[in-house]
C-alpha positions in Angstrom: 42.7 -26.8 36.1 40.9 -27.3 32.8 37.8 -28.6 34.6 36.6 -25.3 36.0 37.4 -23.1 32.9 34.5 -22.1 30.7 34.6 -23.0 27.1 33.9 -20.1 24.6 30.8 -20.6 22.5 31.5 -20.7 18.7 30.9 -17.2 17.2 29.4 -18.7 14.0 26.0 -19.4 15.7 25.6 -15.8 17.0 26.5 -14.3 13.6 24.0 -16.6 11.8 21.3 -15.6 14.3 22.0 -11.9 13.8 21.9 -12.2 10.1 18.6 -14.0 10.2 17.2 -11.3 12.5 18.3 -8.5 10.1 17.0 -10.4 7.1 13.6 -10.7 8.9 13.6 -7.0 9.7 14.3 -6.2 6.1 11.4 -8.4 4.9 9.1 -6.7 7.4 10.1 -3.2 6.2 9.8 -4.3 2.6 6.3 -5.7 2.9 5.1 -2.9 5.3 6.5 0.2 3.6 8.4 -0.3 0.3 6.1 -2.6 -1.6 2.9 -0.6 -0.9 4.6 2.6 -2.0 5.9 1.1 -5.2 2.4 -0.3 -5.9 0.8 3.2 -5.3 3.4 4.8 -7.7 2.5 2.2 -10.3 -1.2 2.9 -10.0 -0.6 6.7 -10.1 1.5 6.3 -13.3 -1.2 4.2 -14.9 -3.9 6.8 -14.0 -1.8 9.6 -15.5 -1.1 7.7 -18.7 -4.9 7.0 -19.2 -6.0 10.6 -18.9 -8.4 11.6 -21.6 -10.6 14.6 -22.7 -13.5 15.2 -20.3 -11.9 13.7 -17.2 -12.3 15.8 -14.1 -9.1 15.9 -12.2 -7.5 17.4 -9.1 -3.9 18.7 -9.4 -1.3 18.3 -6.7 -1.9 22.0 -5.8 -5.6 21.3 -5.2 -7.0 22.9 -8.4 -10.1 21.1 -9.8 -10.4 21.2 -13.5 -11.6 19.3 -16.6 -9.1 17.8 -19.1 -9.3 19.5 -22.5 -6.3 18.1 -24.3 -3.5 15.6 -23.7 -0.3 16.0 -25.7 3.3 15.0 -25.8 6.0 17.7 -25.9 9.7 16.9 -25.6 9.1 13.5 -24.0 6.8 15.0 -21.4 3.0 14.4 -21.2 1.3 17.7 -21.1 -2.4 18.0 -20.0 -4.4 21.1 -20.9 -6.9 21.7 -18.2 -10.0 23.8 -18.6 -10.6 25.7 -15.4 -13.5 27.9 -16.5 -15.3 28.6 -19.8 -12.5 30.5 -21.5 -9.6 29.6 -19.2 -7.2 26.8 -20.1 -3.9 26.0 -18.4 -1.1 23.6 -19.3 0.2 21.2 -16.7 2.6 18.3 -16.7 0.7 15.1 -16.3 2.9 14.4 -13.2 1.1 17.2 -11.4 -2.3 15.5 -11.6 -3.0 14.0 -8.2 -6.3 12.2 -8.9 -9.2 11.8 -11.2 -12.6 12.7 -9.8 -15.0 9.7 -10.1 -18.7 10.1 -10.9 -19.9 9.2 -7.4 -17.9 12.2 -6.1 -19.6 14.4 -8.6 -23.0 13.3 -7.3 -22.1 14.4 -3.8 -20.7 17.7 -5.1 -23.9 18.5 -7.1 -26.1 17.9 -4.0 -24.4 20.6 -2.0 
C-alpha cells in the first residue's frame, strides 16, 4: 500500500522560496521608490539651508521672489522674500520649492 501513496514535500523549501521572493520585492521597491525619494528630500533640505540674500526662488505656492533676508526664529528658518520694490513677506524656508538658476533667468528675459 505504501508504494502508491505520494509523499508530502517538506514545507521548509516553500517557505524559504517565499521569503526570498518577498525580500527581492522589498529590495526592488526600496531601490525604485524609497531611495530616490530620500535622496530628493536630502537635496531639497541642502538647497533650503544654503539660501542666501539675492537668490531668486519659487515658493511651493508658485510665487516667484528674491531672498532679502534669512533668519532663525524659534528653531525655524525664516526667509524674507522681496516680491516687489516695497513688498516683503516672511516664509518658512520649508515652503521654498526651488531656486531659479541663471540660465532660467536668461530665458525669462528674452520673452
